[in-house]
ZADO-1210 file (C-alpha; in nm, 4 decimals, padded with zeros to 6 digits):
<atoms>
<atom x="-18.0577" y="-00.3530" z="-15.1325" code="MET" pos="1"/>
<atom x="-17.6991" y="-00.3484" z="-15.3383" code="ASN" pos="2"/>
<atom x="-17.5371" y="-00.0125" z="-15.2660" code="CYS" pos="3"/>
<atom x="-17.2098" y="-00.1227" z="-15.3550" code="ARG" pos="4"/>
<atom x="-17.0302" y="00.0644" z="-15.5638" code="GLY" pos="5"/>
<atom x="-17.1689" y="00.4233" z="-15.4366" code="PHE" pos="6"/>
<atom x="-16.8807" y="00.6646" z="-15.3929" code="PRO" pos="7"/>
<atom x="-16.9232" y="00.6962" z="-15.0200" code="LEU" pos="8"/>
<atom x="-16.5193" y="00.7869" z="-15.0368" code="ILE" pos="9"/>
<atom x="-16.6538" y="01.1462" z="-15.2746" code="VAL" pos="10"/>
<atom x="-16.9256" y="01.2142" z="-14.9609" code="LEU" pos="11"/>
<atom x="-16.6142" y="01.1587" z="-14.6996" code="LYS" pos="12"/>
<atom x="-16.4410" y="01.4093" z="-14.8594" code="LYS" pos="13"/>
<atom x="-16.7730" y="01.6426" z="-14.8836" code="ALA" pos="14"/>
<atom x="-16.7477" y="01.5919" z="-14.5346" code="GLU" pos="15"/>
<atom x="-17.0999" y="01.4663" z="-14.5321" code="LEU" pos="16"/>
<atom x="-17.0334" y="01.0757" z="-14.3754" code="MET" pos="17"/>
<atom x="-16.7835" y="00.9929" z="-14.1305" code="THR" pos="18"/>
<atom x="-16.6508" y="00.6163" z="-14.0702" code="SER" pos="19"/>
<atom x="-16.4094" y="00.4350" z="-13.8677" code="VAL" pos="20"/>
<atom x="-16.1340" y="00.2270" z="-14.0615" code="ALA" pos="21"/>
<atom x="-16.2610" y="-00.1374" z="-14.0190" code="GLY" pos="22"/>
<atom x="-16.6235" y="-00.0644" z="-13.8838" code="HIS" pos="23"/>
<atom x="-16.8328" y="-00.1221" z="-14.1951" code="ALA" pos="24"/>
<atom x="-17.0781" y="00.1387" z="-14.0267" code="ARG" pos="25"/>
<atom x="-17.0639" y="00.4735" z="-14.2303" code="PRO" pos="26"/>
<atom x="-17.2923" y="00.7684" z="-14.0560" code="SER" pos="27"/>
<atom x="-17.3927" y="01.1105" z="-14.1552" code="LEU" pos="28"/>
<atom x="-17.1369" y="01.3941" z="-14.0210" code="SER" pos="29"/>
<atom x="-17.4488" y="01.6065" z="-13.9171" code="LYS" pos="30"/>
<atom x="-17.8148" y="01.5523" z="-13.9176" code="PRO" pos="31"/>
<atom x="-17.9709" y="01.4674" z="-14.2166" code="ALA" pos="32"/>
<atom x="-18.2009" y="01.8085" z="-14.2141" code="GLU" pos="33"/>
<atom x="-17.8607" y="02.0181" z="-14.2345" code="GLN" pos="34"/>
<atom x="-17.7940" y="01.8326" z="-14.5700" code="ILE" pos="35"/>
<atom x="-17.9149" y="01.9382" z="-14.8532" code="THR" pos="36"/>
<atom x="-17.9756" y="01.8003" z="-15.1963" code="LEU" pos="37"/>
<atom x="-17.7035" y="02.0948" z="-15.3249" code="LEU" pos="38"/>
<atom x="-17.4318" y="01.9445" z="-15.0727" code="ASP" pos="39"/>
<atom x="-17.5122" y="01.5420" z="-15.1941" code="ILE" pos="40"/>
<atom x="-17.5327" y="01.6586" z="-15.5743" code="TYR" pos="41"/>
<atom x="-17.1966" y="01.8739" z="-15.5441" code="LYS" pos="42"/>
<atom x="-16.9976" y="01.5919" z="-15.3296" code="ALA" pos="43"/>
<atom x="-17.1240" y="01.3209" z="-15.6642" code="VAL" pos="44"/>
<atom x="-17.1056" y="01.5367" z="-15.9879" code="GLU" pos="45"/>
<atom x="-16.8332" y="01.8298" z="-15.8559" code="GLY" pos="46"/>
<atom x="-16.9306" y="02.1220" z="-16.0776" code="ASP" pos="47"/>
<atom x="-17.0566" y="01.9642" z="-16.3553" code="LYS" pos="48"/>
<atom x="-17.3594" y="02.1390" z="-16.4509" code="PRO" pos="49"/>
<atom x="-17.7494" y="01.9728" z="-16.5082" code="LEU" pos="50"/>
<atom x="-17.6966" y="02.0996" z="-16.8409" code="LEU" pos="51"/>
<atom x="-17.4322" y="02.1266" z="-17.0503" code="HIS" pos="52"/>
<atom x="-17.3706" y="02.2437" z="-17.4089" code="LEU" pos="53"/>
<atom x="-17.2288" y="01.9906" z="-17.7241" code="ASP" pos="54"/>
<atom x="-16.8772" y="02.0545" z="-17.6896" code="THR" pos="55"/>
<atom x="-16.8279" y="01.8638" z="-18.0020" code="HIS" pos="56"/>
<atom x="-17.0248" y="02.1122" z="-18.2424" code="THR" pos="57"/>
<atom x="-16.8278" y="02.1679" z="-18.5547" code="ASN" pos="58"/>
<atom x="-16.6317" y="02.4995" z="-18.5161" code="PRO" pos="59"/>
<atom x="-16.7624" y="02.5622" z="-18.9146" code="GLU" pos="60"/>
<atom x="-17.0910" y="02.5004" z="-18.8365" code="CYS" pos="61"/>
<atom x="-17.2133" y="02.8708" z="-18.7609" code="GLY" pos="62"/>
<atom x="-17.5788" y="02.7348" z="-18.7155" code="VAL" pos="63"/>
<atom x="-17.4449" y="02.5040" z="-18.4441" code="GLY" pos="64"/>
<atom x="-17.2030" y="02.7443" z="-18.2883" code="ILE" pos="65"/>
<atom x="-17.4599" y="03.0380" z="-18.2226" code="ASN" pos="66"/>
<atom x="-17.7257" y="02.7820" z="-18.1250" code="ILE" pos="67"/>
<atom x="-17.4787" y="02.6875" z="-17.8424" code="GLN" pos="68"/>
<atom x="-17.4133" y="03.0426" z="-17.7362" code="LEU" pos="69"/>
<atom x="-17.7602" y="03.1115" z="-17.7590" code="SER" pos="70"/>
<atom x="-17.8468" y="02.8026" z="-17.4944" code="LEU" pos="71"/>
<atom x="-17.5916" y="02.9144" z="-17.2579" code="GLN" pos="72"/>
<atom x="-17.7585" y="03.2002" z="-17.0909" code="GLY" pos="73"/>
<atom x="-18.1146" y="03.0022" z="-17.0574" code="PHE" pos="74"/>
<atom x="-17.8894" y="02.7029" z="-16.9356" code="TYR" pos="75"/>
<atom x="-17.7382" y="02.8965" z="-16.6479" code="ASN" pos="76"/>
<atom x="-18.0039" y="03.0337" z="-16.5319" code="GLU" pos="77"/>
<atom x="-18.1762" y="02.6789" z="-16.5196" code="ILE" pos="78"/>
<atom x="-17.8700" y="02.5908" z="-16.3256" code="GLN" pos="79"/>
<atom x="-17.9389" y="02.8923" z="-16.1115" code="LYS" pos="80"/>
<atom x="-18.2766" y="02.7972" z="-16.0274" code="THR" pos="81"/>
<atom x="-18.2608" y="02.4424" z="-16.0150" code="ALA" pos="82"/>
<atom x="-17.9235" y="02.5008" z="-15.7441" code="GLU" pos="83"/>
<atom x="-18.1881" y="02.7090" z="-15.5425" code="GLU" pos="84"/>
<atom x="-18.4462" y="02.4410" z="-15.5070" code="LYS" pos="85"/>
<atom x="-18.1630" y="02.1640" z="-15.4116" code="MET" pos="86"/>
<atom x="-18.0831" y="02.3916" z="-15.1499" code="ASN" pos="87"/>
<atom x="-18.4047" y="02.3909" z="-14.9811" code="THR" pos="88"/>
<atom x="-18.4608" y="02.0348" z="-15.0262" code="ILE" pos="89"/>
<atom x="-18.2705" y="01.8485" z="-14.7366" code="THR" pos="90"/>
<atom x="-18.1456" y="01.5123" z="-14.6590" code="LEU" pos="91"/>
<atom x="-18.4291" y="01.4240" z="-14.4437" code="GLN" pos="92"/>
<atom x="-18.7119" y="01.5912" z="-14.6732" code="ASP" pos="93"/>
<atom x="-18.5867" y="01.3087" z="-14.8950" code="ILE" pos="94"/>
<atom x="-18.6088" y="01.0117" z="-14.5888" code="ILE" pos="95"/>
<atom x="-18.9460" y="01.1157" z="-14.4945" code="ASP" pos="96"/>
<atom x="-19.0983" y="01.0564" z="-14.8820" code="THR" pos="97"/>
<atom x="-18.9165" y="00.7750" z="-14.8901" code="TYR" pos="98"/>
<atom x="-19.0332" y="00.6587" z="-14.6013" code="TYR" pos="99"/>
<atom x="-19.4412" y="00.8098" z="-14.6826" code="GLN" pos="100"/>
<atom x="-19.3910" y="00.6136" z="-14.9966" code="ARG" pos="101"/>
<atom x="-19.2644" y="00.2651" z="-14.9078" code="THR" pos="102"/>
<atom x="-19.5398" y="00.2537" z="-14.6681" code="SER" pos="103"/>
<atom x="-19.7889" y="00.3321" z="-14.8893" code="ILE" pos="104"/>
<atom x="-19.6603" y="00.0851" z="-15.1207" code="GLU" pos="105"/>
<atom x="-19.6346" y="-00.2031" z="-14.8220" code="ASN" pos="106"/>
<atom x="-19.9996" y="-00.0648" z="-14.7311" code="ASN" pos="107"/>
<atom x="-20.1153" y="-00.1372" z="-15.0876" code="LEU" pos="108"/>
<atom x="-19.9743" y="-00.4893" z="-15.1191" code="GLN" pos="109"/>
<atom x="-20.1610" y="-00.5859" z="-14.8659" code="ASN" pos="110"/>
<atom x="-20.4590" y="-00.4639" z="-14.9692" code="ILE" pos="111"/>
<atom x="-20.4339" y="-00.6716" z="-15.2926" code="ILE" pos="112"/>
</atoms>
């Protein structure tokens, strides 16, 4: 698996990863069950929302502007709900699911 280019530095800045200069063995700064999907998302994406308004809407287009403004409250609600859910999913959950999926895949390949 090629992971080059992944923003390890942003994970270090968010204090989710640690590493020692000259050693290619980064590690988690805390247990995987204490790191949430929201922590990782915020580290990588910052405050970028999952959904965003179209900033290129012509200001003279009343329909376009009003649709954008009408959507904002719904987008905020979706963002809040998504962040609440992401805060309940841990890195350990993701790791466990990964291993379950790869185990199932390997078992299927052995059957075929």
